[in-house]
N, C-alpha and C positions, 0 to 999 in steps of 0.2 A: 060239727066243729067248724066248718068253713064260715058259717054264718057268724059265729063268735069272733073268729080272727078278723073278719071284715068290720065288725062293730068296734073292735079294739083299735084297728088301724084308723078308722074314721075318726074315733074319739081322740087319738093321738095327733092326727093332722089338725083336728080343730083347736086343741089346746096349743099346739106349735104356733097356729095361726094367730091365736089370742095373745101369745107372748110377744110375737113379732110386731103385733099391732101396738101392744103397750110400750114397747121399746121405740118404735117409730113415733108414737104420739109424744112421749116424753123428750125425744130428740128435737122434734119440731118446736115444742114449747121452749126448751132451752135456747134454741137458735133464735127464736123470735124475741126473747128477752135480752139476749147478748146484742142483737141488732138494734133494739129500741134504746138500750143503754148507751150504746156508742153514738147514737144520733143526737142525744140530748147534750145541748151546751147551755150552760147559764148565761143569761143576758149580760150580766156585769162582766163577765170574762171576755165576752165577745167585743164589748165596746172598749175594753181597756187594752192599750198597746203593751207589748212586752218590752222588757228591758229598761235600763236606766235612762232617765230624762232629768236634765239639770234645769229645774225651773226657777223663777225669781226667787221664791222663798227659800229653796235649797241653797241658792247662791248667796242669799243674805245670811244664812246660817253659817256657811263656810267662812264668810268674812268675818263672823263674829269669833271664830275660831282662831283666826290669824292674829288677832289683836291681843 
């Protein structure tokens, strides 16, 4: 009976290890995707400045509204 118990314990430890390895692999894959997604910046957003800018064509539009 001792041999049977030893086999059962080894099998349980093996299955626990497989489960932990699967969780660790999934966690690493998700962490890699999150890091890659946050690092990407579209080129057109990087070159555009944020905020309001009053350019000549905007100024001419405002002038047409006042008349």
